[in-house]
N, C-alpha and C positions, 0 to 999 in steps of 0.2 A: 089772811096774812100768814104767809109761811115762814116758819123760823128756820134759821140756818141750822143744819145738823152738822156737828163736828164732834169729834171725840174730845176735843179740848174746849173749855167754855170760852176762852178768848184766843182764837187762832193767831192773830197778829202778834200778841204778847209771846206766845210759845215760839214763833218763828224768830223773833228778836233774841230770845233766850238761846235758842239753837245756834244762831250765828255767833253770839257772844261766847258760848261754850267752845264752839269750833275755833274761834279766834284765840281763846285762852289755851286750847290744846296745841295749836300751831305755835304760839309764843313759847309755851313751856318746851316742846320739842326742839325748836330752834335754839333756845337757850342751852338745853342739854348738849346739843351738837356743838355749839360754839364754845362751851366750857370744856368739853371733853377732848377736843382736838387741840393740838399744838404742833408747831413746826419742830422737825427734828433739829436738835442743836448740832451744829458741825463740831465733831470731835477730831482734834488733830493729835497725832502721836508721833514722837520722834523715832519710834522704832527701837531697835537694838544697835548700840554703838558699834560693837565689833563687826556687825554684818554690813554696814554702810559702805557702798562702793560696787565694784564690778568683780565677779568671781567667776572663773572658768574651771571646768574639769578638763585637764590637758590629756589624761589617758584613763581608760577603764581597766581595772584589774581583771585578769583572765578573759579578756574579750575574745581571743582566739577560740575558747571552748564554749563560748555562748552562741545560741542560735539568733538571738536578738538582744540588743542592749540600747541604752540611751546615754547620751552625753550631754551635760547641762552647762548652760551659761546663764548665770544670775546677775542681775543688777538690782541692788537694794537702794531705795531712795526713801528715807523716813520710814513710814510704815508700809510702803508699796514695794512691790517686786515686779520686774519684767524678766521674762524667761524665754530663752531659746533652747528647744530640746531637738538634739540631732538624734534620729533614730537610725540604727543600722540593723538590718535583718538578712539572713542568709536564705530565708524562704518567705513567701507571701503569707503571713499568719493572719492577716486582717481580712484578705479577700478583696477583690476589686482591683481595677486597673490603677488606681492611685498608688498602690503599694508594690507594683512591680519593679520599681526602681531599685529597691532594696536599701535606699538611703534617702531620707527626707527630713525636712525641718518642720517643727511646729512652734508656735508662739503663744505665750499666755501672759496675762497681767492681772494684778489684783492686789490683795492685802495679805500680810503675814503676821503671825504672832507666835510667841514661844510660850508653851505650857509645860512646866517642869523640864524635861529633857527633850521635848518634842517641838520641832518646828513645823508649823501648820500653815499651808497655803490655801487660800480661798480666792479664786478668781475666775476668769473666762478665758477660753481659747480665742485668739485674735489672729488677725492677718499679720504678714511680715512688718507692716507699719505700725503695728499695735493698735489698729482700728477694729471696728466691729467685723466679725466673721460670720457670714450667713450659714445657717444649717444646710446640709447638703453638699457643701464644698469638700474637696478632698481632706482627708485625715479627720481628726477629731474636732468637734465643735461643741459649744455649750459650756458648762461648768468645768473649771479645773480645780480639783480638790486633791491634794496630796500631803502626806505627812512623812516627816523624816525624823529619826532619832538622831540627836547630835551626839556622835561618839567622842569627838575631840574638837576643841576649838583653841586655837592660839592666834597670834597676831596675823599670821599669813596663810594658814591653812585650816580648813574646816573639813571634818570627815563626817558625812551624813550616811545613814542607813535608811533606805526606802522601806517603808512599811508595806508598800504594794508589791515590790518585787523581791525584796530581801537583799538587794545589792548594795554595796558600799560605793560611795561617790566621794572622791577627795577634790575639794575645791580649793583653788589657789587664788589669792587676791591679785588682781591685775591693776586695779586702780582704787585707791582708798577714797572714801567719800564721808561727808558729815551731814548732819541734819539739824536744823533748829525749827521750832514751831513756825516761825516766820516763813521758812523755806516751804514747809509743808502746806502752807495756806495758798501758795501760788499756783 
């Protein structure tokens, strides 16, 4: 009579214990994952009251002496911005055929915030319809990040200084807007 040789005296009992242990480990990890994950709460902000509406830069100071410059049109809606950037350049600084025209428009949208005296924009370059813009298309694509120092703000005029270029931009209100939390949820 041959005896079954095994390193465990009761092999079927050990297999049951291994499967129970595996089950407990699985339940433990599943519980950890479920408890640690939560949905992001949708946070709505009304933005800054004095900025709500459409603002245009009607002219650029000393533009005749600049090799290239940008002229801005902002639209602020609650905590969001929509931007049209008109770029004028006397030379093709960027390289490539897209920039040969010496005048082009770019568009961006995203969120803004004010930190002390700085107006911070975080968004993406988009198409003229403010829709997704694929990489490789003309002009800039991807993230739009820009900061401006607010030099003066009154009811109808805001003067911003670009931290990227050092140029001043005088924005004039064209259409006043307002925001409420109910508007920003739409």
